[in-house]
C-alpha positions in Angstrom: 7.1 8.2 13.3 7.2 11.9 14.4 6.3 14.4 11.7 9.6 16.1 12.0 11.8 13.0 11.5 13.0 12.3 8.0 12.8 8.5 7.5 15.2 6.6 5.4 14.1 3.5 3.4 16.0 0.9 1.3 16.2 1.6 -2.5 13.6 -0.9 -3.8 10.6 -2.9 -2.8 7.3 -4.4 -4.1 3.7 -3.2 -3.7 2.1 -6.2 -2.1 0.2 -8.6 -4.3 1.9 -11.5 -6.2 0.5 -14.1 -8.7 -0.5 -17.6 -7.9 -1.6 -19.2 -4.7 1.5 -20.8 -3.1 2.4 -18.7 0.0 5.8 -20.3 0.5 6.8 -19.9 -3.2 5.7 -16.2 -3.1 7.5 -15.5 0.2 10.7 -17.1 -1.1 10.5 -15.0 -4.3 10.0 -11.7 -2.4 12.6 -12.3 0.3 15.1 -13.5 -2.3 14.5 -10.7 -4.8 14.1 -7.9 -2.3 16.8 -8.8 0.3 16.9 -5.3 1.8 13.1 -4.5 1.8 10.8 -7.6 1.5 7.1 -7.4 2.2 4.3 -9.7 3.3 2.8 -11.1 0.2 -0.9 -11.0 -0.8 -2.2 -13.7 -3.1 -5.7 -12.7 -4.3 -5.9 -15.5 -6.8 -6.8 -17.8 -3.9 -10.2 -16.2 -3.8 -12.4 -14.3 -1.3 -10.5 -13.5 1.9 -7.2 -13.4 0.1 -8.3 -10.3 -1.9 -7.3 -6.9 -0.6 -10.7 -6.0 0.8 -11.4 -9.4 2.3 -8.0 -9.6 3.9 -8.3 -6.2 5.6 -11.9 -6.9 6.6 -10.6 -10.0 8.4 -8.2 -7.7 10.4 -11.1 -5.6 11.8 -11.7 -5.8 15.6 -15.4 -6.3 16.7 -16.6 -5.8 13.1 -17.1 -8.7 10.7 -17.9 -9.1 7.0 -19.2 -11.7 4.6 -19.2 -12.1 0.9 -22.4 -11.1 -1.0 -22.9 -11.1 -4.8 -22.3 -7.4 -4.7 -19.1 -7.6 -2.6 -18.1 -7.6 1.0 -20.8 -6.6 3.5 -20.7 -6.0 7.3 -22.3 -8.8 9.3 -23.3 -9.4 12.9 -20.8 -12.2 13.7 -17.7 -13.9 12.2 -18.6 -16.6 9.6 -17.0 -18.8 7.0 -15.6 -15.8 5.0 -13.9 -14.3 8.1 -12.4 -17.6 9.1 -11.1 -18.1 5.6 -9.5 -14.6 5.6 -7.8 -15.4 8.9 -6.5 -18.7 7.6 -5.0 -17.1 4.4 -3.3 -14.4 6.5 -1.9 -17.0 8.9 -0.5 -19.0 6.0 1.2 -16.0 4.5 2.6 -14.9 7.9 4.0 -18.4 8.5 5.7 -18.4 5.1 7.1 -15.0 5.7 8.4 -16.0 9.2 10.1 -19.1 7.6 12.0 -17.1 5.0 13.0 -14.2 7.4 14.8 -16.2 10.1 17.5 -13.9 11.4 16.5 -11.0 9.2 17.3 -7.5 10.3 16.0 -4.6 8.3 12.8 -3.1 6.9 9.8 -5.3 6.3 6.6 -4.0 4.8 3.0 -5.1 5.5 0.0 -3.8 3.6 -3.7 -3.2 4.4 -6.5 -1.3 2.7 -6.7 2.2 4.1 -9.9 3.5 5.9 -11.4 5.4 3.0 -11.0 2.8 0.2 -12.3 0.3 2.7 -15.3 2.5 3.5 -16.0 2.9 -0.2 -15.8 -0.9 -0.8 -17.5 -2.4 2.3 -21.3 -2.4 2.4 -23.6 -1.7 5.3 -26.4 -4.2 6.0 -28.7 -2.2 3.7 -26.3 -2.6 0.8 -25.0 1.0 0.7 -21.3 1.7 1.2 -20.0 2.4 4.7 -19.0 5.7 3.2 -22.7 6.8 3.2 -22.8 6.8 7.0 -20.3 9.1 9.0 -20.9 7.2 12.2 -20.1 3.9 10.5 -17.0 5.5 9.0 -15.8 6.4 12.4 -16.4 2.9 13.8 -14.7 1.3 10.8 -11.7 3.6 11.2 -11.3 2.8 14.9 -11.7 -0.9 14.3 -9.2 -0.9 11.5 -6.6 1.0 13.6 -6.9 -1.5 16.4 -6.7 -4.4 14.1 -3.6 -3.1 12.4 -2.0 -2.4 15.8 -2.4 -6.1 16.6 -1.2 -7.2 13.1 1.9 -5.1 13.3 2.6 -6.4 16.8 2.3 -10.0 15.5 4.7 -9.4 12.7 7.2 -7.8 15.1 7.0 -11.0 17.3 7.5 -13.2 14.3 10.4 -11.3 12.9 12.0 -9.6 15.9 14.9 -8.1 13.9 12.6 -6.2 11.5 11.6 -2.6 11.4 7.9 -3.0 10.4 6.7 -0.5 7.8 2.9 -0.1 7.5 1.5 0.6 4.0 -2.1 1.7 3.6 -3.5 1.1 0.1 -5.9 3.9 -0.9 -6.7 3.6 -4.6 -10.2 5.1 -4.0 -9.0 8.1 -1.9 -9.2 10.7 -4.7 -12.7 9.5 -5.7 -13.8 9.7 -2.1 -12.5 13.3 -1.9 -14.3 14.2 -5.2 -17.6 12.6 -4.5 -17.2 10.0 -7.3 -18.0 6.8 -5.4 -21.3 5.4 -6.8 -24.3 4.4 -4.7 -25.7 0.9 -4.7 -28.2 1.8 -7.5 -25.4 3.2 -9.6 -27.5 6.3 -10.5 -26.0 8.7 -7.9 -22.7 9.2 -6.1 -22.0 9.5 -2.5 -21.3 13.0 -1.2 -17.6 14.0 -1.1 -16.0 13.6 2.4 -14.6 16.7 4.0 -10.8 16.8 3.5 -10.2 17.4 7.3 -12.2 14.3 8.1 -10.3 12.2 5.5 -7.0 13.5 6.9 -8.0 12.7 10.5 -9.1 9.2 9.6 -5.9 8.5 7.8 -3.8 9.9 10.7 -5.6 7.6 13.2 -5.0 4.5 11.1 -1.4 5.4 10.3 -0.8 5.6 14.0 -1.4 1.9 14.2 2.2 1.6 12.9 3.4 2.7 16.3 7.1 3.7 16.2 7.5 2.3 12.7 7.5 4.1 9.4 4.4 4.4 7.2 3.5 4.6 3.5 0.3 5.4 1.7 0.0 3.8 -1.7 -2.4 4.8 -4.6 -2.1 3.6 -8.1 -4.9 6.1 -9.2 -4.3 9.5 -10.9 -4.1 12.7 -8.9 -2.7 11.4 -5.7 -3.3 14.0 -2.9 0.3 14.4 -1.9 -0.2 17.4 0.4 -3.1 15.8 2.3 -1.2 12.6 2.8 1.8 14.5 4.2 -0.4 16.4 6.6 -1.9 13.0 7.7 1.6 12.0 8.8 2.7 9.4 6.3 6.5 9.1 5.9 6.3 8.1 2.2 3.8 8.2 -0.7 3.7 5.3 -3.2 2.3 5.9 -6.7 2.3 4.9 -10.3 4.9 7.2 -11.8 3.4 6.9 -15.3 0.2 8.7 -14.1 2.0 11.8 -13.0 1.5 15.1 -14.9 3.3 18.4 -14.6 0.3 19.5 -12.4 1.8 17.3 -9.7 5.3 19.0 -9.8 4.7 21.5 -7.0 3.3 18.9 -4.7 6.1 16.5 -5.3 8.7 19.1 -4.9 7.2 20.2 -1.6 7.0 16.6 -0.5 10.7 15.9 -1.2 11.9 19.1 0.4 9.7 18.3 3.4 11.4 14.9 3.9 8.6 12.7 2.5 10.0 9.6 0.6 8.7 8.8 -2.8 7.9 5.2 -3.7 8.1 5.6 -7.5 6.2 2.9 -9.4 8.2 2.8 -12.7 8.2 -1.0 -13.5 5.0 -2.3 -15.3 2.8 -4.4 -13.0 1.8 -6.9 -15.7 4.0 -8.8 -18.2 5.8 -6.3 -20.5 9.2 -6.0 -22.2 11.5 -4.2 -19.7 14.0 -1.6 -20.8 17.4 -1.5 -19.3 17.4 -0.5 -15.6 18.7 3.0 -16.3 15.9 3.5 -18.9 13.3 2.6 -16.3 14.3 5.5 -14.1 14.9 8.0 -16.8 11.6 9.7 -16.1 12.6 10.1 -12.4 15.8 11.8 -13.4 13.9 14.1 -15.8 11.4 15.0 -13.1 14.3 15.9 -10.8 15.9 18.2 -13.3 12.5 19.8 -14.0 12.0 20.5 -10.3 15.6 21.8 -9.9 16.3 19.3 -7.1 19.8 18.2 -6.3 20.7 15.0 -8.1 22.5 13.6 -5.1 19.2 13.7 -3.2 17.7 11.1 -5.6 18.9 8.0 -3.7 17.8 9.5 -0.4 14.4 10.4 -1.6 13.2 7.7 -4.0 12.4 4.0 -3.5 11.8 2.1 -6.8 8.7 -0.2 -7.0 6.4 -1.7 -9.6 3.7 0.6 -10.8 1.1 -1.5 -8.8 0.7 -4.9 -7.4 1.9 -7.9 -9.4 -1.2 -10.2 -9.0 -2.0 -9.9 -12.7 1.5 -10.9 -13.8 3.0 -14.3 -14.6 5.2 -15.8 -11.9 8.2 -15.5 -14.1 7.6 -11.8 -14.9 6.8 -11.0 -11.2 10.3 -12.3 -10.2 11.8 -10.4 -13.1 10.0 -7.2 -12.2 11.2 -7.3 -8.6 14.8 -7.9 -9.6 14.5 -5.1 -12.2 13.4 -2.7 -9.4 16.5 -3.5 -7.5 18.8 -2.9 -10.5 17.0 0.3 -11.5 17.4 1.6 -8.0 21.1 0.8 -8.1 21.3 2.7 -11.4 19.6 5.7 -9.9 22.1 5.7 -6.9 25.2 5.1 -9.1 24.3 7.7 -11.8 21.8 10.3 -10.5 22.6 12.8 -13.2 
């Protein structure tokens, strides 16, 4: 989307991952609970290739990866692990297509962003891709092309949908601070220049084409300003990790038209408060920032704090429904 266009989103959605290994059951839960803003599910419990790194590695164009004891490593040709990642993704897409017949509205897909992927994927020598600037550039270009194809496929399968591309970047702050450990564990990789990070994100966000984009991080100290400069339409984060140090960046983001995906519902089994109580912290933040209460519904989408892969199936269903009710509370009573 253009940087000057304020993008609207529905009031509640999920992050991506769900518990269990049944693609149809997960798609049915997500499309039933999040009628206005469902997402393509990820089911990492199925094993390698269904995990977030493996799934995204399977989307790369002309780059391949295989599973080693230390994690995912680039390889010369597609092998069993790549084929398995493709098979899991096809299964999830088929299930999504089945439960979105005739759907018109926003539909979110997720992939690991270029910097978390560069921190997690290994070169053939066992070091992270992050250690090699040239390899980072190649990985970014491959990911951008792979996501263009993925988004196009989803648009063909669900022609009434506006596809929203979410990049998961939990390691982004660590990359910026030089906190990613080398293979030996004794050193850390050098911090990547912020302009290079921003440029890589902008390139991959562009794979969304004309559709809106979101960057998600469930880590502390989300770099809101950098993400906005990179061109994302929304920032998704764990609301419980915010501190007052983030106030200025959040206020500037809201005033600049960036949507906040506020993760206020626990991602693992927990006793849930009433819906209004779940968004009390959001209202408190709004008052602290001096923002207009009526802006809340326009600026905030309610989500779980992170993915729901570690939750029980019953709690995952409950959490998604709770997000919808909490969002309704925020809209009905913003004060």
